[in-house]
PDB file of the backbone (N, CA, C, O) and the ligand in Angstrom, with CONECT records:
HET     ZN  A 101       1
ATOM      1  N   MET A   1      28.749 -40.234 -25.698  1.00  0.00           N
ATOM      2  CA  MET A   1      29.002 -39.190 -24.705  1.00  0.00           C
ATOM      3  C   MET A   1      28.642 -37.824 -25.284  1.00  0.00           C
ATOM      4  O   MET A   1      29.027 -37.469 -26.398  1.00  0.00           O
ATOM      5  N   THR A   2      27.917 -37.104 -24.511  1.00  0.00           N
ATOM      6  CA  THR A   2      27.524 -35.779 -24.983  1.00  0.00           C
ATOM      7  C   THR A   2      28.250 -34.699 -24.184  1.00  0.00           C
ATOM      8  O   THR A   2      28.260 -34.696 -22.953  1.00  0.00           O
ATOM      9  N   THR A   3      28.834 -33.818 -24.910  1.00  0.00           N
ATOM     10  CA  THR A   3      29.522 -32.720 -24.242  1.00  0.00           C
ATOM     11  C   THR A   3      28.664 -31.466 -24.307  1.00  0.00           C
ATOM     12  O   THR A   3      28.332 -30.982 -25.389  1.00  0.00           O
ATOM     13  N   VAL A   4      28.323 -30.966 -23.176  1.00  0.00           N
ATOM     14  CA  VAL A   4      27.546 -29.734 -23.122  1.00  0.00           C
ATOM     15  C   VAL A   4      28.482 -28.564 -22.882  1.00  0.00           C
ATOM     16  O   VAL A   4      29.164 -28.476 -21.862  1.00  0.00           O
ATOM     17  N   ARG A   5      28.489 -27.706 -23.822  1.00  0.00           N
ATOM     18  CA  ARG A   5      29.362 -26.537 -23.660  1.00  0.00           C
ATOM     19  C   ARG A   5      28.638 -25.449 -22.883  1.00  0.00           C
ATOM     20  O   ARG A   5      27.558 -25.002 -23.268  1.00  0.00           O
ATOM     21  N   PRO A   6      29.245 -25.037 -21.793  1.00  0.00           N
ATOM     22  CA  PRO A   6      28.631 -23.931 -21.055  1.00  0.00           C
ATOM     23  C   PRO A   6      28.738 -22.640 -21.846  1.00  0.00           C
ATOM     24  O   PRO A   6      29.605 -22.491 -22.707  1.00  0.00           O
ATOM     25  N   ASP A   7      27.873 -21.740 -21.551  1.00  0.00           N
ATOM     26  CA  ASP A   7      27.903 -20.454 -22.222  1.00  0.00           C
ATOM     27  C   ASP A   7      29.052 -19.630 -21.653  1.00  0.00           C
ATOM     28  O   ASP A   7      28.902 -18.904 -20.670  1.00  0.00           O
ATOM     29  N   THR A   8      30.178 -19.765 -22.291  1.00  0.00           N
ATOM     30  CA  THR A   8      31.357 -19.046 -21.793  1.00  0.00           C
ATOM     31  C   THR A   8      31.578 -17.768 -22.573  1.00  0.00           C
ATOM     32  O   THR A   8      32.639 -17.149 -22.502  1.00  0.00           O
ATOM     33  N   ASN A   9      30.567 -17.393 -23.309  1.00  0.00           N
ATOM     34  CA  ASN A   9      30.698 -16.174 -24.098  1.00  0.00           C
ATOM     35  C   ASN A   9      30.497 -14.951 -23.205  1.00  0.00           C
ATOM     36  O   ASN A   9      29.673 -14.075 -23.468  1.00  0.00           O
ATOM     37  N   LEU A  10      31.282 -14.938 -22.153  1.00  0.00           N
ATOM     38  CA  LEU A  10      31.155 -13.869 -21.179  1.00  0.00           C
ATOM     39  C   LEU A  10      32.526 -13.312 -20.870  1.00  0.00           C
ATOM     40  O   LEU A  10      33.530 -14.016 -20.981  1.00  0.00           O
ATOM     41  N   GLY A  11      32.568 -12.094 -20.496  1.00  0.00           N
ATOM     42  CA  GLY A  11      33.844 -11.504 -20.137  1.00  0.00           C
ATOM     43  C   GLY A  11      33.699 -10.538 -18.989  1.00  0.00           C
ATOM     44  O   GLY A  11      32.642  -9.937 -18.797  1.00  0.00           O
ATOM     45  N   PRO A  12      34.757 -10.392 -18.233  1.00  0.00           N
ATOM     46  CA  PRO A  12      34.685  -9.436 -17.126  1.00  0.00           C
ATOM     47  C   PRO A  12      34.736  -8.004 -17.624  1.00  0.00           C
ATOM     48  O   PRO A  12      35.524  -7.668 -18.509  1.00  0.00           O
ATOM     49  N   VAL A  13      33.907  -7.184 -17.060  1.00  0.00           N
ATOM     50  CA  VAL A  13      33.892  -5.771 -17.413  1.00  0.00           C
ATOM     51  C   VAL A  13      33.833  -4.976 -16.118  1.00  0.00           C
ATOM     52  O   VAL A  13      33.058  -5.290 -15.215  1.00  0.00           O
ATOM     53  N   THR A  14      34.639  -3.972 -16.043  1.00  0.00           N
ATOM     54  CA  THR A  14      34.645  -3.196 -14.815  1.00  0.00           C
ATOM     55  C   THR A  14      33.546  -2.155 -14.828  1.00  0.00           C
ATOM     56  O   THR A  14      33.197  -1.604 -15.872  1.00  0.00           O
ATOM     57  N   SER A  15      33.021  -1.904 -13.677  1.00  0.00           N
ATOM     58  CA  SER A  15      32.018  -0.864 -13.559  1.00  0.00           C
ATOM     59  C   SER A  15      32.705   0.461 -13.277  1.00  0.00           C
ATOM     60  O   SER A  15      33.847   0.506 -12.819  1.00  0.00           O
ATOM     61  N   ASP A  16      32.016   1.492 -13.550  1.00  0.00           N
ATOM     62  CA  ASP A  16      32.615   2.805 -13.378  1.00  0.00           C
ATOM     63  C   ASP A  16      31.783   3.625 -12.404  1.00  0.00           C
ATOM     64  O   ASP A  16      31.645   4.841 -12.538  1.00  0.00           O
ATOM     65  N   GLY A  17      31.239   2.928 -11.430  1.00  0.00           N
ATOM     66  CA  GLY A  17      30.334   3.620 -10.531  1.00  0.00           C
ATOM     67  C   GLY A  17      30.961   4.000  -9.217  1.00  0.00           C
ATOM     68  O   GLY A  17      31.397   3.132  -8.460  1.00  0.00           O
ATOM     69  N   ASP A  18      31.011   5.275  -8.937  1.00  0.00           N
ATOM     70  CA  ASP A  18      31.415   5.799  -7.637  1.00  0.00           C
ATOM     71  C   ASP A  18      32.582   5.029  -7.020  1.00  0.00           C
ATOM     72  O   ASP A  18      33.654   4.921  -7.615  1.00  0.00           O
ATOM     73  N   HIS A  19      32.358   4.498  -5.826  1.00  0.00           N
ATOM     74  CA  HIS A  19      33.426   3.786  -5.144  1.00  0.00           C
ATOM     75  C   HIS A  19      33.330   2.294  -5.409  1.00  0.00           C
ATOM     76  O   HIS A  19      34.156   1.515  -4.933  1.00  0.00           O
ATOM     77  N   GLU A  20      32.326   1.906  -6.164  1.00  0.00           N
ATOM     78  CA  GLU A  20      32.149   0.472  -6.428  1.00  0.00           C
ATOM     79  C   GLU A  20      33.121   0.030  -7.502  1.00  0.00           C
ATOM     80  O   GLU A  20      33.002   0.424  -8.662  1.00  0.00           O
ATOM     81  N   ARG A  21      34.060  -0.769  -7.120  1.00  0.00           N
ATOM     82  CA  ARG A  21      35.093  -1.189  -8.069  1.00  0.00           C
ATOM     83  C   ARG A  21      35.140  -2.696  -8.170  1.00  0.00           C
ATOM     84  O   ARG A  21      35.912  -3.365  -7.482  1.00  0.00           O
ATOM     85  N   PHE A  22      34.305  -3.208  -9.034  1.00  0.00           N
ATOM     86  CA  PHE A  22      34.284  -4.650  -9.253  1.00  0.00           C
ATOM     87  C   PHE A  22      34.278  -4.944 -10.739  1.00  0.00           C
ATOM     88  O   PHE A  22      33.779  -4.153 -11.540  1.00  0.00           O
ATOM     89  N   ALA A  23      34.829  -6.073 -11.095  1.00  0.00           N
ATOM     90  CA  ALA A  23      34.712  -6.551 -12.467  1.00  0.00           C
ATOM     91  C   ALA A  23      33.503  -7.474 -12.531  1.00  0.00           C
ATOM     92  O   ALA A  23      33.423  -8.461 -11.800  1.00  0.00           O
ATOM     93  N   HIS A  24      32.571  -7.145 -13.405  1.00  0.00           N
ATOM     94  CA  HIS A  24      31.354  -7.946 -13.530  1.00  0.00           C
ATOM     95  C   HIS A  24      31.402  -8.757 -14.815  1.00  0.00           C
ATOM     96  O   HIS A  24      32.034  -8.361 -15.794  1.00  0.00           O
ATOM     97  N   TYR A  25      30.730  -9.890 -14.796  1.00  0.00           N
ATOM     98  CA  TYR A  25      30.652 -10.706 -16.008  1.00  0.00           C
ATOM     99  C   TYR A  25      29.471 -10.258 -16.849  1.00  0.00           C
ATOM    100  O   TYR A  25      28.337 -10.161 -16.380  1.00  0.00           O
ATOM    101  N   VAL A  26      29.782  -9.989 -18.113  1.00  0.00           N
ATOM    102  CA  VAL A  26      28.773  -9.513 -19.052  1.00  0.00           C
ATOM    103  C   VAL A  26      28.899 -10.308 -20.344  1.00  0.00           C
ATOM    104  O   VAL A  26      30.005 -10.665 -20.751  1.00  0.00           O
ATOM    105  N   LYS A  27      27.777 -10.586 -20.987  1.00  0.00           N
ATOM    106  CA  LYS A  27      27.827 -11.274 -22.279  1.00  0.00           C
ATOM    107  C   LYS A  27      28.587 -10.420 -23.281  1.00  0.00           C
ATOM    108  O   LYS A  27      28.400  -9.206 -23.369  1.00  0.00           O
ATOM    109  N   LYS A  28      29.457 -11.097 -24.038  1.00  0.00           N
ATOM    110  CA  LYS A  28      30.282 -10.348 -24.979  1.00  0.00           C
ATOM    111  C   LYS A  28      29.444  -9.654 -26.034  1.00  0.00           C
ATOM    112  O   LYS A  28      29.798  -8.574 -26.507  1.00  0.00           O
ATOM    113  N   GLY A  29      28.338 -10.270 -26.400  1.00  0.00           N
ATOM    114  CA  GLY A  29      27.456  -9.634 -27.363  1.00  0.00           C
ATOM    115  C   GLY A  29      26.947  -8.300 -26.851  1.00  0.00           C
ATOM    116  O   GLY A  29      26.800  -7.339 -27.605  1.00  0.00           O
ATOM    117  N   ASP A  30      26.682  -8.262 -25.557  1.00  0.00           N
ATOM    118  CA  ASP A  30      26.211  -7.027 -24.944  1.00  0.00           C
ATOM    119  C   ASP A  30      27.306  -5.977 -24.921  1.00  0.00           C
ATOM    120  O   ASP A  30      27.050  -4.786 -25.102  1.00  0.00           O
ATOM    121  N   ILE A  31      28.547  -6.442 -24.692  1.00  0.00           N
ATOM    122  CA  ILE A  31      29.674  -5.510 -24.657  1.00  0.00           C
ATOM    123  C   ILE A  31      29.859  -4.858 -26.024  1.00  0.00           C
ATOM    124  O   ILE A  31      30.058  -3.649 -26.140  1.00  0.00           O
ATOM    125  N   VAL A  32      29.787  -5.702 -27.056  1.00  0.00           N
ATOM    126  CA  VAL A  32      29.943  -5.194 -28.418  1.00  0.00           C
ATOM    127  C   VAL A  32      28.839  -4.193 -28.732  1.00  0.00           C
ATOM    128  O   VAL A  32      29.078  -3.127 -29.300  1.00  0.00           O
ATOM    129  N   ARG A  33      27.620  -4.569 -28.345  1.00  0.00           N
ATOM    130  CA  ARG A  33      26.479  -3.714 -28.630  1.00  0.00           C
ATOM    131  C   ARG A  33      26.617  -2.384 -27.892  1.00  0.00           C
ATOM    132  O   ARG A  33      26.288  -1.321 -28.418  1.00  0.00           O
ATOM    133  N   SER A  34      27.110  -2.476 -26.666  1.00  0.00           N
ATOM    134  CA  SER A  34      27.300  -1.263 -25.880  1.00  0.00           C
ATOM    135  C   SER A  34      28.319  -0.347 -26.537  1.00  0.00           C
ATOM    136  O   SER A  34      28.146   0.871 -26.586  1.00  0.00           O
ATOM    137  N   ALA A  35      29.387  -0.960 -27.042  1.00  0.00           N
ATOM    138  CA  ALA A  35      30.441  -0.171 -27.682  1.00  0.00           C
ATOM    139  C   ALA A  35      29.928   0.500 -28.946  1.00  0.00           C
ATOM    140  O   ALA A  35      30.316   1.622 -29.274  1.00  0.00           O
ATOM    141  N   VAL A  36      29.041  -0.212 -29.655  1.00  0.00           N
ATOM    142  CA  VAL A  36      28.537   0.312 -30.922  1.00  0.00           C
ATOM    143  C   VAL A  36      27.419   1.327 -30.695  1.00  0.00           C
ATOM    144  O   VAL A  36      27.403   2.401 -31.295  1.00  0.00           O
ATOM    145  N   GLU A  37      26.492   0.967 -29.823  1.00  0.00           N
ATOM    146  CA  GLU A  37      25.292   1.787 -29.662  1.00  0.00           C
ATOM    147  C   GLU A  37      25.326   2.692 -28.436  1.00  0.00           C
ATOM    148  O   GLU A  37      24.495   3.587 -28.286  1.00  0.00           O
ATOM    149  N   GLY A  38      26.301   2.445 -27.563  1.00  0.00           N
ATOM    150  CA  GLY A  38      26.406   3.286 -26.377  1.00  0.00           C
ATOM    151  C   GLY A  38      25.336   2.997 -25.334  1.00  0.00           C
ATOM    152  O   GLY A  38      25.024   3.843 -24.495  1.00  0.00           O
ATOM    153  N   VAL A  39      24.780   1.793 -25.397  1.00  0.00           N
ATOM    154  CA  VAL A  39      23.755   1.424 -24.421  1.00  0.00           C
ATOM    155  C   VAL A  39      24.398   0.731 -23.224  1.00  0.00           C
ATOM    156  O   VAL A  39      25.543   0.283 -23.290  1.00  0.00           O
ATOM    157  N   ALA A  40      23.656   0.652 -22.148  1.00  0.00           N
ATOM    158  CA  ALA A  40      24.172   0.010 -20.949  1.00  0.00           C
ATOM    159  C   ALA A  40      24.193  -1.504 -21.116  1.00  0.00           C
ATOM    160  O   ALA A  40      23.379  -2.072 -21.844  1.00  0.00           O
ATOM    161  N   VAL A  41      25.127  -2.143 -20.439  1.00  0.00           N
ATOM    162  CA  VAL A  41      25.172  -3.598 -20.413  1.00  0.00           C
ATOM    163  C   VAL A  41      24.558  -4.078 -19.108  1.00  0.00           C
ATOM    164  O   VAL A  41      24.424  -3.323 -18.145  1.00  0.00           O
ATOM    165  N   GLU A  42      24.187  -5.355 -19.100  1.00  0.00           N
ATOM    166  CA  GLU A  42      23.658  -5.931 -17.875  1.00  0.00           C
ATOM    167  C   GLU A  42      24.527  -7.108 -17.472  1.00  0.00           C
ATOM    168  O   GLU A  42      24.712  -8.052 -18.240  1.00  0.00           O
ATOM    169  N   ALA A  43      25.059  -7.041 -16.258  1.00  0.00           N
ATOM    170  CA  ALA A  43      25.916  -8.108 -15.766  1.00  0.00           C
ATOM    171  C   ALA A  43      25.077  -9.283 -15.292  1.00  0.00           C
ATOM    172  O   ALA A  43      23.856  -9.185 -15.168  1.00  0.00           O
ATOM    173  N   LEU A  44      25.758 -10.407 -15.026  1.00  0.00           N
ATOM    174  CA  LEU A  44      25.063 -11.600 -14.537  1.00  0.00           C
ATOM    175  C   LEU A  44      24.307 -11.304 -13.253  1.00  0.00           C
ATOM    176  O   LEU A  44      23.233 -11.855 -13.009  1.00  0.00           O
ATOM    177  N   CYS A  45      24.879 -10.428 -12.432  1.00  0.00           N
ATOM    178  CA  CYS A  45      24.263 -10.129 -11.140  1.00  0.00           C
ATOM    179  C   CYS A  45      23.117  -9.141 -11.276  1.00  0.00           C
ATOM    180  O   CYS A  45      22.429  -8.840 -10.302  1.00  0.00           O
ATOM    181  N   GLY A  46      22.915  -8.640 -12.485  1.00  0.00           N
ATOM    182  CA  GLY A  46      21.797  -7.732 -12.697  1.00  0.00           C
ATOM    183  C   GLY A  46      22.183  -6.267 -12.720  1.00  0.00           C
ATOM    184  O   GLY A  46      21.349  -5.399 -12.975  1.00  0.00           O
ATOM    185  N   LYS A  47      23.450  -5.996 -12.454  1.00  0.00           N
ATOM    186  CA  LYS A  47      23.893  -4.602 -12.481  1.00  0.00           C
ATOM    187  C   LYS A  47      23.920  -4.083 -13.901  1.00  0.00           C
ATOM    188  O   LYS A  47      24.391  -4.757 -14.817  1.00  0.00           O
ATOM    189  N   ARG A  48      23.410  -2.882 -14.072  1.00  0.00           N
ATOM    190  CA  ARG A  48      23.409  -2.273 -15.402  1.00  0.00           C
ATOM    191  C   ARG A  48      24.217  -0.985 -15.373  1.00  0.00           C
ATOM    192  O   ARG A  48      24.052  -0.146 -14.487  1.00  0.00           O
ATOM    193  N   TRP A  49      25.079  -0.850 -16.344  1.00  0.00           N
ATOM    194  CA  TRP A  49      25.873   0.380 -16.454  1.00  0.00           C
ATOM    195  C   TRP A  49      26.545   0.406 -17.816  1.00  0.00           C
ATOM    196  O   TRP A  49      26.546  -0.584 -18.548  1.00  0.00           O
ATOM    197  N   ILE A  50      27.108   1.545 -18.138  1.00  0.00           N
ATOM    198  CA  ILE A  50      27.858   1.662 -19.389  1.00  0.00           C
ATOM    199  C   ILE A  50      29.332   1.447 -19.072  1.00  0.00           C
ATOM    200  O   ILE A  50      29.940   2.237 -18.350  1.00  0.00           O
ATOM    201  N   PRO A  51      29.904   0.374 -19.614  1.00  0.00           N
ATOM    202  CA  PRO A  51      31.283   0.004 -19.246  1.00  0.00           C
ATOM    203  C   PRO A  51      32.327   0.915 -19.866  1.00  0.00           C
ATOM    204  O   PRO A  51      32.097   1.586 -20.872  1.00  0.00           O
ATOM    205  N   ASP A  52      33.467   0.908 -19.228  1.00  0.00           N
ATOM    206  CA  ASP A  52      34.621   1.595 -19.789  1.00  0.00           C
ATOM    207  C   ASP A  52      35.144   0.814 -20.974  1.00  0.00           C
ATOM    208  O   ASP A  52      34.864  -0.373 -21.143  1.00  0.00           O
ATOM    209  N   ARG A  53      35.910   1.512 -21.786  1.00  0.00           N
ATOM    210  CA  ARG A  53      36.469   0.827 -22.932  1.00  0.00           C
ATOM    211  C   ARG A  53      37.574  -0.126 -22.487  1.00  0.00           C
ATOM    212  O   ARG A  53      37.692  -1.232 -23.015  1.00  0.00           O
ATOM    213  N   ASP A  54      38.366   0.289 -21.539  1.00  0.00           N
ATOM    214  CA  ASP A  54      39.489  -0.526 -21.093  1.00  0.00           C
ATOM    215  C   ASP A  54      39.260  -1.045 -19.686  1.00  0.00           C
ATOM    216  O   ASP A  54      39.365  -0.296 -18.715  1.00  0.00           O
ATOM    217  N   PRO A  55      38.950  -2.311 -19.578  1.00  0.00           N
ATOM    218  CA  PRO A  55      38.750  -2.893 -18.242  1.00  0.00           C
ATOM    219  C   PRO A  55      40.055  -2.864 -17.457  1.00  0.00           C
ATOM    220  O   PRO A  55      41.126  -3.172 -17.979  1.00  0.00           O
ATOM    221  N   GLN A  56      39.935  -2.493 -16.214  1.00  0.00           N
ATOM    222  CA  GLN A  56      41.108  -2.512 -15.365  1.00  0.00           C
ATOM    223  C   GLN A  56      41.012  -3.699 -14.427  1.00  0.00           C
ATOM    224  O   GLN A  56      40.031  -4.443 -14.420  1.00  0.00           O
ATOM    225  N   ARG A  57      42.052  -3.850 -13.647  1.00  0.00           N
ATOM    226  CA  ARG A  57      42.081  -5.022 -12.769  1.00  0.00           C
ATOM    227  C   ARG A  57      41.374  -4.732 -11.461  1.00  0.00           C
ATOM    228  O   ARG A  57      41.912  -4.076 -10.568  1.00  0.00           O
ATOM    229  N   PHE A  58      40.183  -5.225 -11.374  1.00  0.00           N
ATOM    230  CA  PHE A  58      39.426  -5.121 -10.143  1.00  0.00           C
ATOM    231  C   PHE A  58      39.040  -6.521  -9.705  1.00  0.00           C
ATOM    232  O   PHE A  58      38.980  -7.434 -10.528  1.00  0.00           O
ATOM    233  N   PRO A  59      38.780  -6.700  -8.429  1.00  0.00           N
ATOM    234  CA  PRO A  59      38.297  -8.010  -7.988  1.00  0.00           C
ATOM    235  C   PRO A  59      36.947  -8.306  -8.638  1.00  0.00           C
ATOM    236  O   PRO A  59      36.130  -7.409  -8.846  1.00  0.00           O
ATOM    237  N   VAL A  60      36.734  -9.577  -8.952  1.00  0.00           N
ATOM    238  CA  VAL A  60      35.491  -9.960  -9.606  1.00  0.00           C
ATOM    239  C   VAL A  60      34.336  -9.836  -8.623  1.00  0.00           C
ATOM    240  O   VAL A  60      34.443 -10.230  -7.462  1.00  0.00           O
ATOM    241  N   CYS A  61      33.252  -9.293  -9.100  1.00  0.00           N
ATOM    242  CA  CYS A  61      32.036  -9.153  -8.312  1.00  0.00           C
ATOM    243  C   CYS A  61      31.638 -10.512  -7.732  1.00  0.00           C
ATOM    244  O   CYS A  61      31.465 -11.468  -8.488  1.00  0.00           O
ATOM    245  N   PRO A  62      31.493 -10.617  -6.436  1.00  0.00           N
ATOM    246  CA  PRO A  62      31.196 -11.921  -5.807  1.00  0.00           C
ATOM    247  C   PRO A  62      29.931 -12.567  -6.367  1.00  0.00           C
ATOM    248  O   PRO A  62      29.878 -13.785  -6.540  1.00  0.00           O
ATOM    249  N   THR A  63      28.929 -11.767  -6.645  1.00  0.00           N
ATOM    250  CA  THR A  63      27.678 -12.318  -7.167  1.00  0.00           C
ATOM    251  C   THR A  63      27.869 -12.878  -8.565  1.00  0.00           C
ATOM    252  O   THR A  63      27.406 -13.976  -8.873  1.00  0.00           O
ATOM    253  N   CYS A  64      28.557 -12.115  -9.411  1.00  0.00           N
ATOM    254  CA  CYS A  64      28.835 -12.585 -10.767  1.00  0.00           C
ATOM    255  C   CYS A  64      29.675 -13.861 -10.722  1.00  0.00           C
ATOM    256  O   CYS A  64      29.445 -14.805 -11.478  1.00  0.00           O
ATOM    257  N   LYS A  65      30.643 -13.862  -9.824  1.00  0.00           N
ATOM    258  CA  LYS A  65      31.545 -15.007  -9.708  1.00  0.00           C
ATOM    259  C   LYS A  65      30.768 -16.271  -9.355  1.00  0.00           C
ATOM    260  O   LYS A  65      31.016 -17.349  -9.896  1.00  0.00           O
ATOM    261  N   GLU A  66      29.836 -16.109  -8.447  1.00  0.00           N
ATOM    262  CA  GLU A  66      29.043 -17.247  -8.005  1.00  0.00           C
ATOM    263  C   GLU A  66      28.167 -17.781  -9.132  1.00  0.00           C
ATOM    264  O   GLU A  66      28.065 -18.990  -9.343  1.00  0.00           O
ATOM    265  N   ILE A  67      27.543 -16.862  -9.845  1.00  0.00           N
ATOM    266  CA  ILE A  67      26.667 -17.268 -10.959  1.00  0.00           C
ATOM    267  C   ILE A  67      27.508 -17.929 -12.046  1.00  0.00           C
ATOM    268  O   ILE A  67      27.099 -18.933 -12.631  1.00  0.00           O
ATOM    269  N   MET A  68      28.675 -17.369 -12.313  1.00  0.00           N
ATOM    270  CA  MET A  68      29.558 -17.921 -13.331  1.00  0.00           C
ATOM    271  C   MET A  68      30.008 -19.332 -12.957  1.00  0.00           C
ATOM    272  O   MET A  68      30.112 -20.210 -13.813  1.00  0.00           O
ATOM    273  N   ALA A  69      30.271 -19.537 -11.672  1.00  0.00           N
ATOM    274  CA  ALA A  69      30.687 -20.862 -11.209  1.00  0.00           C
ATOM    275  C   ALA A  69      29.591 -21.881 -11.476  1.00  0.00           C
ATOM    276  O   ALA A  69      29.869 -23.026 -11.832  1.00  0.00           O
ATOM    277  N   HIS A  70      28.351 -21.459 -11.303  1.00  0.00           N
ATOM    278  CA  HIS A  70      27.229 -22.359 -11.568  1.00  0.00           C
ATOM    279  C   HIS A  70      27.147 -22.679 -13.052  1.00  0.00           C
ATOM    280  O   HIS A  70      26.905 -23.821 -13.442  1.00  0.00           O
ATOM    281  N   ILE A  71      27.354 -21.648 -13.878  1.00  0.00           N
ATOM    282  CA  ILE A  71      27.284 -21.849 -15.333  1.00  0.00           C
ATOM    283  C   ILE A  71      28.377 -22.800 -15.785  1.00  0.00           C
ATOM    284  O   ILE A  71      28.131 -23.733 -16.550  1.00  0.00           O
ATOM    285  N   ARG A  72      29.591 -22.552 -15.302  1.00  0.00           N
ATOM    286  CA  ARG A  72      30.729 -23.355 -15.748  1.00  0.00           C
ATOM    287  C   ARG A  72      30.742 -24.731 -15.109  1.00  0.00           C
ATOM    288  O   ARG A  72      31.356 -25.663 -15.628  1.00  0.00           O
ATOM    289  N   GLY A  73      30.059 -24.851 -13.978  1.00  0.00           N
ATOM    290  CA  GLY A  73      30.046 -26.129 -13.269  1.00  0.00           C
ATOM    291  C   GLY A  73      29.150 -27.157 -13.902  1.00  0.00           C
ATOM    292  O   GLY A  73      29.190 -28.331 -13.535  1.00  0.00           O
ATOM    293  N   ARG A  74      28.329 -26.726 -14.861  1.00  0.00           N
ATOM    294  CA  ARG A  74      27.407 -27.655 -15.507  1.00  0.00           C
ATOM    295  C   ARG A  74      28.037 -28.359 -16.679  1.00  0.00           C
ATOM    296  O   ARG A  74      27.387 -29.177 -17.330  1.00  0.00           O
TER     297      ARG A  74
HETATM  298 ZN    ZN A 101      28.296  -8.388 -10.769  1.00  0.00          ZN2+
END
């Protein structure tokens, strides 16, 4: 039996854009890099922005959620 581990190295990150308040899934490596280098991260849905240091509780971005479900469903 082979167990395929999905790429769960992702975490929700809130966006800080205008009235758009969603938590997007971003690769943790990107989050770390963003924190160190101050560069923008790219979410699963393709949104790019510079995340806040402290994620707040926002509803998960529907697009990210859907993509994540596909990743975890495999
Ligand atoms: Zn998203």
